[in-house]
C-alpha beads as a LAMMPS data file, in Angstrom:
LAMMPS data file: protein, C-alpha beads

335 atoms
334 bonds

1 atom types
1 bond types

-500.0 500.0 xlo xhi
-500.0 500.0 ylo yhi
-500.0 500.0 zlo zhi

Masses

1 110.0

Atoms # bond

1 1 1 394.329 210.775 318.199
2 1 1 396.922 208.633 316.469
3 1 1 395.361 205.490 317.999
4 1 1 391.898 206.461 316.853
5 1 1 393.204 207.074 313.252
6 1 1 394.805 203.688 313.282
7 1 1 391.613 202.010 314.355
8 1 1 389.728 203.904 311.611
9 1 1 392.236 202.720 309.020
10 1 1 391.932 199.137 310.256
11 1 1 388.195 199.273 310.186
12 1 1 388.134 200.589 306.615
13 1 1 390.695 197.869 305.630
14 1 1 388.661 195.073 307.070
15 1 1 385.455 196.363 305.542
16 1 1 387.109 196.561 302.145
17 1 1 388.519 193.072 302.643
18 1 1 385.015 191.593 303.445
19 1 1 383.556 193.349 300.447
20 1 1 386.327 192.096 298.156
21 1 1 385.821 188.510 299.371
22 1 1 382.114 188.867 298.739
23 1 1 382.473 190.036 295.243
24 1 1 385.157 187.382 294.361
25 1 1 382.867 184.586 295.664
26 1 1 380.073 185.780 293.432
27 1 1 381.888 186.785 290.327
28 1 1 383.704 185.208 287.404
29 1 1 387.358 185.676 286.529
30 1 1 386.806 188.924 284.838
31 1 1 385.210 190.409 287.879
32 1 1 381.667 190.319 286.568
33 1 1 378.878 188.978 288.752
34 1 1 377.641 185.656 287.642
35 1 1 374.129 184.908 286.262
36 1 1 371.919 182.333 287.863
37 1 1 369.864 181.943 291.040
38 1 1 369.231 178.877 293.210
39 1 1 366.047 178.709 295.218
40 1 1 365.562 176.264 298.013
41 1 1 362.411 174.041 297.645
42 1 1 360.891 171.060 299.610
43 1 1 363.361 168.916 301.431
44 1 1 363.127 165.125 300.870
45 1 1 360.858 163.503 303.320
46 1 1 363.064 160.524 304.425
47 1 1 366.686 159.632 305.022
48 1 1 369.405 161.743 303.510
49 1 1 371.454 159.755 300.854
50 1 1 373.749 159.982 297.942
51 1 1 374.077 157.947 294.660
52 1 1 370.333 157.644 294.209
53 1 1 368.809 157.265 290.747
54 1 1 366.302 159.590 289.108
55 1 1 364.192 160.194 286.012
56 1 1 361.543 162.755 285.056
57 1 1 358.153 162.374 283.141
58 1 1 356.423 165.643 282.537
59 1 1 356.417 167.813 285.641
60 1 1 357.113 164.941 288.010
61 1 1 360.514 163.699 289.071
62 1 1 360.989 160.115 290.369
63 1 1 363.799 159.053 292.714
64 1 1 364.736 155.498 293.751
65 1 1 367.482 153.712 295.731
66 1 1 370.681 155.343 297.237
67 1 1 373.098 154.965 300.008
68 1 1 373.559 156.889 303.376
69 1 1 376.840 155.680 304.526
70 1 1 375.366 152.669 306.446
71 1 1 372.443 151.351 304.484
72 1 1 371.397 150.739 300.910
73 1 1 367.846 151.697 299.885
74 1 1 365.070 150.392 297.611
75 1 1 362.316 152.912 298.390
76 1 1 360.823 155.044 295.612
77 1 1 359.485 158.577 295.565
78 1 1 357.987 161.235 293.298
79 1 1 358.480 164.916 293.530
80 1 1 355.785 167.121 291.949
81 1 1 357.098 170.338 290.448
82 1 1 353.844 172.121 290.602
83 1 1 352.875 171.392 294.260
84 1 1 356.437 171.252 295.506
85 1 1 355.672 168.092 297.353
86 1 1 357.125 164.568 297.751
87 1 1 354.991 161.329 297.738
88 1 1 356.118 157.746 298.500
89 1 1 355.279 155.176 295.772
90 1 1 355.628 151.481 295.356
91 1 1 359.051 150.374 296.481
92 1 1 361.623 149.571 293.776
93 1 1 361.435 145.707 293.507
94 1 1 365.036 144.875 293.070
95 1 1 367.761 144.514 295.629
96 1 1 368.607 147.771 297.449
97 1 1 371.572 149.634 295.677
98 1 1 373.401 152.651 294.802
99 1 1 374.684 154.115 291.541
100 1 1 372.021 152.706 289.378
101 1 1 371.210 153.855 285.781
102 1 1 367.953 155.310 284.516
103 1 1 366.276 156.266 281.242
104 1 1 362.710 157.100 280.132
105 1 1 360.732 155.903 277.078
106 1 1 357.366 157.700 276.812
107 1 1 355.770 157.871 280.213
108 1 1 357.645 154.801 281.412
109 1 1 360.773 155.052 283.641
110 1 1 363.550 152.445 283.740
111 1 1 365.918 151.731 286.610
112 1 1 368.607 149.063 286.596
113 1 1 372.307 148.035 287.105
114 1 1 374.067 149.626 290.281
115 1 1 376.068 148.349 293.285
116 1 1 375.075 146.610 296.518
117 1 1 377.786 146.852 299.094
118 1 1 376.163 144.385 301.439
119 1 1 376.836 141.620 298.986
120 1 1 379.689 143.406 297.338
121 1 1 378.420 143.004 293.758
122 1 1 377.775 144.917 290.645
123 1 1 374.217 144.449 289.303
124 1 1 372.613 143.895 285.897
125 1 1 368.849 143.600 286.650
126 1 1 366.519 146.210 285.132
127 1 1 362.838 147.253 285.982
128 1 1 360.207 149.335 284.238
129 1 1 357.968 151.760 286.315
130 1 1 354.587 152.647 284.799
131 1 1 353.884 156.165 285.963
132 1 1 350.216 155.791 285.042
133 1 1 349.535 152.753 287.250
134 1 1 352.348 153.152 289.889
135 1 1 353.584 149.630 289.158
136 1 1 356.715 147.937 288.501
137 1 1 357.676 145.219 285.902
138 1 1 361.027 143.381 285.721
139 1 1 362.389 143.483 282.092
140 1 1 365.321 141.665 280.573
141 1 1 368.595 142.038 282.445
142 1 1 371.091 144.393 280.967
143 1 1 373.050 142.564 278.297
144 1 1 376.382 144.111 279.067
145 1 1 378.451 143.301 282.132
146 1 1 376.945 144.065 285.560
147 1 1 378.213 147.485 286.529
148 1 1 377.463 150.658 288.348
149 1 1 378.343 154.389 287.603
150 1 1 377.050 154.106 283.972
151 1 1 374.986 156.725 282.112
152 1 1 371.571 156.242 280.699
153 1 1 369.189 158.157 278.430
154 1 1 366.077 157.513 276.321
155 1 1 364.342 158.413 273.150
156 1 1 360.703 158.090 272.207
157 1 1 361.331 154.445 271.281
158 1 1 364.431 153.151 272.849
159 1 1 366.660 153.302 275.905
160 1 1 370.494 153.557 276.017
161 1 1 372.995 152.563 278.732
162 1 1 376.773 152.783 278.480
163 1 1 380.145 153.380 280.212
164 1 1 380.427 152.584 283.942
165 1 1 382.521 150.239 286.075
166 1 1 382.390 146.411 286.245
167 1 1 385.764 145.837 288.027
168 1 1 387.307 148.004 285.374
169 1 1 386.167 151.076 283.493
170 1 1 383.885 150.614 280.416
171 1 1 383.027 152.521 277.158
172 1 1 380.547 150.101 275.528
173 1 1 376.957 151.280 274.774
174 1 1 373.698 149.193 274.619
175 1 1 370.233 149.910 273.105
176 1 1 367.061 148.598 274.805
177 1 1 363.967 147.779 272.614
178 1 1 360.797 147.762 274.897
179 1 1 358.588 145.986 272.388
180 1 1 361.015 143.055 271.974
181 1 1 362.332 143.349 275.545
182 1 1 365.846 142.922 274.194
183 1 1 369.248 144.656 274.515
184 1 1 371.527 145.173 271.477
185 1 1 375.141 146.471 271.627
186 1 1 375.624 149.594 269.440
187 1 1 378.894 150.751 268.031
188 1 1 380.503 154.111 267.202
189 1 1 381.494 155.727 270.517
190 1 1 385.107 156.763 270.057
191 1 1 385.547 158.294 273.565
192 1 1 387.457 157.195 276.533
193 1 1 386.475 154.653 279.171
194 1 1 384.904 156.233 282.174
195 1 1 382.574 155.891 285.194
196 1 1 380.448 158.572 286.922
197 1 1 380.074 160.605 283.693
198 1 1 377.077 162.786 283.072
199 1 1 374.725 163.644 280.201
200 1 1 372.214 166.328 279.191
201 1 1 369.706 166.331 276.278
202 1 1 368.842 169.186 273.995
203 1 1 366.244 168.410 271.433
204 1 1 367.287 165.108 269.762
205 1 1 370.972 165.476 270.844
206 1 1 372.419 163.822 273.986
207 1 1 375.700 165.360 275.181
208 1 1 378.125 163.205 277.179
209 1 1 380.936 164.703 279.263
210 1 1 383.057 164.341 282.489
211 1 1 383.719 161.176 284.440
212 1 1 386.986 159.634 285.687
213 1 1 388.997 156.571 284.663
214 1 1 392.008 155.212 286.509
215 1 1 392.135 158.485 288.625
216 1 1 392.213 160.749 285.526
217 1 1 389.262 163.110 284.974
218 1 1 388.043 162.764 281.336
219 1 1 388.289 165.800 279.000
220 1 1 386.553 164.526 275.815
221 1 1 383.026 165.764 274.941
222 1 1 380.545 163.881 272.658
223 1 1 377.055 164.158 271.325
224 1 1 374.722 161.370 270.294
225 1 1 371.956 161.934 267.787
226 1 1 368.787 159.934 268.867
227 1 1 367.551 159.819 265.377
228 1 1 370.675 158.480 263.507
229 1 1 372.304 156.810 266.583
230 1 1 375.651 158.440 265.526
231 1 1 378.305 159.880 267.787
232 1 1 379.935 163.190 267.045
233 1 1 383.095 164.279 268.871
234 1 1 383.131 167.849 270.023
235 1 1 385.906 170.158 271.328
236 1 1 387.417 168.866 274.537
237 1 1 386.005 170.654 277.609
238 1 1 389.557 171.869 278.509
239 1 1 390.461 173.067 275.018
240 1 1 389.886 176.831 275.847
241 1 1 391.296 176.742 279.351
242 1 1 387.782 175.368 280.407
243 1 1 389.396 172.708 282.547
244 1 1 387.248 173.855 285.499
245 1 1 384.388 171.796 283.946
246 1 1 386.402 168.578 284.568
247 1 1 384.801 166.459 287.367
248 1 1 383.034 163.212 288.083
249 1 1 379.924 162.253 289.870
250 1 1 378.141 165.519 288.529
251 1 1 374.640 166.099 287.496
252 1 1 373.669 167.263 283.946
253 1 1 370.419 168.860 282.836
254 1 1 369.034 171.154 280.227
255 1 1 366.879 174.310 280.322
256 1 1 365.576 176.073 277.236
257 1 1 368.144 174.778 274.740
258 1 1 371.211 175.066 276.988
259 1 1 373.041 172.269 278.883
260 1 1 374.362 172.440 282.446
261 1 1 376.910 170.502 284.508
262 1 1 376.653 171.069 288.203
263 1 1 378.339 169.940 291.458
264 1 1 380.415 166.720 291.488
265 1 1 383.834 165.778 292.600
266 1 1 387.350 166.920 291.653
267 1 1 389.721 166.191 294.611
268 1 1 386.829 167.091 296.789
269 1 1 383.152 167.998 296.482
270 1 1 382.093 170.864 294.049
271 1 1 379.406 173.434 293.918
272 1 1 380.316 174.986 290.637
273 1 1 378.009 175.198 287.727
274 1 1 378.730 175.622 284.019
275 1 1 376.384 176.311 281.044
276 1 1 376.914 174.943 277.586
277 1 1 375.569 176.801 274.630
278 1 1 375.340 174.472 271.518
279 1 1 374.896 177.417 269.191
280 1 1 378.417 178.652 269.686
281 1 1 379.834 175.494 271.428
282 1 1 381.017 177.491 274.359
283 1 1 380.912 177.162 278.331
284 1 1 380.055 179.853 280.618
285 1 1 380.298 179.813 284.424
286 1 1 377.023 180.424 286.379
287 1 1 376.244 181.050 289.999
288 1 1 377.420 178.027 291.958
289 1 1 374.974 175.843 293.931
290 1 1 374.040 177.858 297.018
291 1 1 373.965 175.179 299.621
292 1 1 376.673 172.550 300.470
293 1 1 378.987 171.563 297.675
294 1 1 378.293 167.979 296.783
295 1 1 378.863 164.873 294.712
296 1 1 376.517 161.991 293.755
297 1 1 373.430 164.162 293.753
298 1 1 370.422 163.659 291.536
299 1 1 368.506 165.924 289.094
300 1 1 364.830 166.269 288.156
301 1 1 364.710 168.042 284.713
302 1 1 362.031 168.367 281.979
303 1 1 363.880 170.701 279.619
304 1 1 362.241 173.797 281.170
305 1 1 362.836 173.432 284.893
306 1 1 365.696 171.734 286.756
307 1 1 366.256 170.701 290.377
308 1 1 369.244 169.358 292.135
309 1 1 368.681 167.190 295.215
310 1 1 370.439 164.937 297.781
311 1 1 374.088 163.876 297.508
312 1 1 376.971 164.064 299.939
313 1 1 379.726 166.342 300.973
314 1 1 382.566 164.176 302.463
315 1 1 380.774 162.007 304.945
316 1 1 377.774 164.337 305.376
317 1 1 374.738 162.889 303.512
318 1 1 372.232 165.466 302.298
319 1 1 368.441 165.652 301.930
320 1 1 368.021 169.192 300.668
321 1 1 366.876 170.347 297.083
322 1 1 367.011 173.599 295.070
323 1 1 365.663 174.695 291.736
324 1 1 367.909 176.621 289.307
325 1 1 366.976 179.648 287.374
326 1 1 369.973 180.353 285.005
327 1 1 369.096 183.805 283.784
328 1 1 367.961 185.286 287.064
329 1 1 370.038 187.497 289.388
330 1 1 371.369 185.836 292.414
331 1 1 369.233 186.427 295.537
332 1 1 370.475 185.124 298.868
333 1 1 367.309 185.954 300.587
334 1 1 365.132 183.268 298.935
335 1 1 366.838 180.321 300.539

Bonds

1 1 1 2
2 1 2 3
3 1 3 4
4 1 4 5
5 1 5 6
6 1 6 7
7 1 7 8
8 1 8 9
9 1 9 10
10 1 10 11
11 1 11 12
12 1 12 13
13 1 13 14
14 1 14 15
15 1 15 16
16 1 16 17
17 1 17 18
18 1 18 19
19 1 19 20
20 1 20 21
21 1 21 22
22 1 22 23
23 1 23 24
24 1 24 25
25 1 25 26
26 1 26 27
27 1 27 28
28 1 28 29
29 1 29 30
30 1 30 31
31 1 31 32
32 1 32 33
33 1 33 34
34 1 34 35
35 1 35 36
36 1 36 37
37 1 37 38
38 1 38 39
39 1 39 40
40 1 40 41
41 1 41 42
42 1 42 43
43 1 43 44
44 1 44 45
45 1 45 46
46 1 46 47
47 1 47 48
48 1 48 49
49 1 49 50
50 1 50 51
51 1 51 52
52 1 52 53
53 1 53 54
54 1 54 55
55 1 55 56
56 1 56 57
57 1 57 58
58 1 58 59
59 1 59 60
60 1 60 61
61 1 61 62
62 1 62 63
63 1 63 64
64 1 64 65
65 1 65 66
66 1 66 67
67 1 67 68
68 1 68 69
69 1 69 70
70 1 70 71
71 1 71 72
72 1 72 73
73 1 73 74
74 1 74 75
75 1 75 76
76 1 76 77
77 1 77 78
78 1 78 79
79 1 79 80
80 1 80 81
81 1 81 82
82 1 82 83
83 1 83 84
84 1 84 85
85 1 85 86
86 1 86 87
87 1 87 88
88 1 88 89
89 1 89 90
90 1 90 91
91 1 91 92
92 1 92 93
93 1 93 94
94 1 94 95
95 1 95 96
96 1 96 97
97 1 97 98
98 1 98 99
99 1 99 100
100 1 100 101
101 1 101 102
102 1 102 103
103 1 103 104
104 1 104 105
105 1 105 106
106 1 106 107
107 1 107 108
108 1 108 109
109 1 109 110
110 1 110 111
111 1 111 112
112 1 112 113
113 1 113 114
114 1 114 115
115 1 115 116
116 1 116 117
117 1 117 118
118 1 118 119
119 1 119 120
120 1 120 121
121 1 121 122
122 1 122 123
123 1 123 124
124 1 124 125
125 1 125 126
126 1 126 127
127 1 127 128
128 1 128 129
129 1 129 130
130 1 130 131
131 1 131 132
132 1 132 133
133 1 133 134
134 1 134 135
135 1 135 136
136 1 136 137
137 1 137 138
138 1 138 139
139 1 139 140
140 1 140 141
141 1 141 142
142 1 142 143
143 1 143 144
144 1 144 145
145 1 145 146
146 1 146 147
147 1 147 148
148 1 148 149
149 1 149 150
150 1 150 151
151 1 151 152
152 1 152 153
153 1 153 154
154 1 154 155
155 1 155 156
156 1 156 157
157 1 157 158
158 1 158 159
159 1 159 160
160 1 160 161
161 1 161 162
162 1 162 163
163 1 163 164
164 1 164 165
165 1 165 166
166 1 166 167
167 1 167 168
168 1 168 169
169 1 169 170
170 1 170 171
171 1 171 172
172 1 172 173
173 1 173 174
174 1 174 175
175 1 175 176
176 1 176 177
177 1 177 178
178 1 178 179
179 1 179 180
180 1 180 181
181 1 181 182
182 1 182 183
183 1 183 184
184 1 184 185
185 1 185 186
186 1 186 187
187 1 187 188
188 1 188 189
189 1 189 190
190 1 190 191
191 1 191 192
192 1 192 193
193 1 193 194
194 1 194 195
195 1 195 196
196 1 196 197
197 1 197 198
198 1 198 199
199 1 199 200
200 1 200 201
201 1 201 202
202 1 202 203
203 1 203 204
204 1 204 205
205 1 205 206
206 1 206 207
207 1 207 208
208 1 208 209
209 1 209 210
210 1 210 211
211 1 211 212
212 1 212 213
213 1 213 214
214 1 214 215
215 1 215 216
216 1 216 217
217 1 217 218
218 1 218 219
219 1 219 220
220 1 220 221
221 1 221 222
222 1 222 223
223 1 223 224
224 1 224 225
225 1 225 226
226 1 226 227
227 1 227 228
228 1 228 229
229 1 229 230
230 1 230 231
231 1 231 232
232 1 232 233
233 1 233 234
234 1 234 235
235 1 235 236
236 1 236 237
237 1 237 238
238 1 238 239
239 1 239 240
240 1 240 241
241 1 241 242
242 1 242 243
243 1 243 244
244 1 244 245
245 1 245 246
246 1 246 247
247 1 247 248
248 1 248 249
249 1 249 250
250 1 250 251
251 1 251 252
252 1 252 253
253 1 253 254
254 1 254 255
255 1 255 256
256 1 256 257
257 1 257 258
258 1 258 259
259 1 259 260
260 1 260 261
261 1 261 262
262 1 262 263
263 1 263 264
264 1 264 265
265 1 265 266
266 1 266 267
267 1 267 268
268 1 268 269
269 1 269 270
270 1 270 271
271 1 271 272
272 1 272 273
273 1 273 274
274 1 274 275
275 1 275 276
276 1 276 277
277 1 277 278
278 1 278 279
279 1 279 280
280 1 280 281
281 1 281 282
282 1 282 283
283 1 283 284
284 1 284 285
285 1 285 286
286 1 286 287
287 1 287 288
288 1 288 289
289 1 289 290
290 1 290 291
291 1 291 292
292 1 292 293
293 1 293 294
294 1 294 295
295 1 295 296
296 1 296 297
297 1 297 298
298 1 298 299
299 1 299 300
300 1 300 301
301 1 301 302
302 1 302 303
303 1 303 304
304 1 304 305
305 1 305 306
306 1 306 307
307 1 307 308
308 1 308 309
309 1 309 310
310 1 310 311
311 1 311 312
312 1 312 313
313 1 313 314
314 1 314 315
315 1 315 316
316 1 316 317
317 1 317 318
318 1 318 319
319 1 319 320
320 1 320 321
321 1 321 322
322 1 322 323
323 1 323 324
324 1 324 325
325 1 325 326
326 1 326 327
327 1 327 328
328 1 328 329
329 1 329 330
330 1 330 331
331 1 331 332
332 1 332 333
333 1 333 334
334 1 334 335
């Protein structure tokens, strides 16, 4: 009888331990279950890769370039949000590369800079993709130094590229005028140098955070007004013990007026996700990415829907994709 009682106690203990582990893995520090659900969608058609480049026009995401541990790519693909399908388009015309920069102006997407390991060089060339004609046009080379790991974003009239790595970390920013096909350096960014930072856009404000410089993860947090072209410093992302947001090689996106930083790298690949509310300038942890933790992923995002795709976890290169629903309850059965 004593042996049976001991076995019963052991069974109850192990069951409790499993339940405790489950709730800890799906809860925040206060013990509450986290909001947000990730739903697996169409896997990318071709080779898994990381450090690709992406932009979104309407309900279609566009992906170019990347690296799979052996080869650099210059193929170019679209992902249709509504039909949940990938389609190969006209190849990116520049040299194959990884860690390029993108932005959009109207219905045109722009891809440039980056790194080609075969020739061991940073790149400065830039190209425009016309989404209406499925055609590429080379534009003026980026006027800053050749680099990779920069950030890019666009307005209705201009494109912007800044930070990155050209042999050393950078903090300069440049504006592209598509009518004149010229680049102009703009001033006012008081933040730290960095590479592999991330941005998200809410209305006419672009938020810049994260990244790394000389092995140190950057804490400062900034917003850029697309109308006035002025930078404003915000509270550091570690000011209220929010240092869990610190990382590099993450993706940033926005959904219905809130910004998100997901995945990335901090002494290893991350799957954690944090939501920024500009109304009260606060961060909140959300349900983490439900497949492999990863760095150097891409995001497709139109302000209402967001997808995270590709990337790598250590030496494992990935081809999967998930859509994020920030206010939904987590459901493990839809993946």
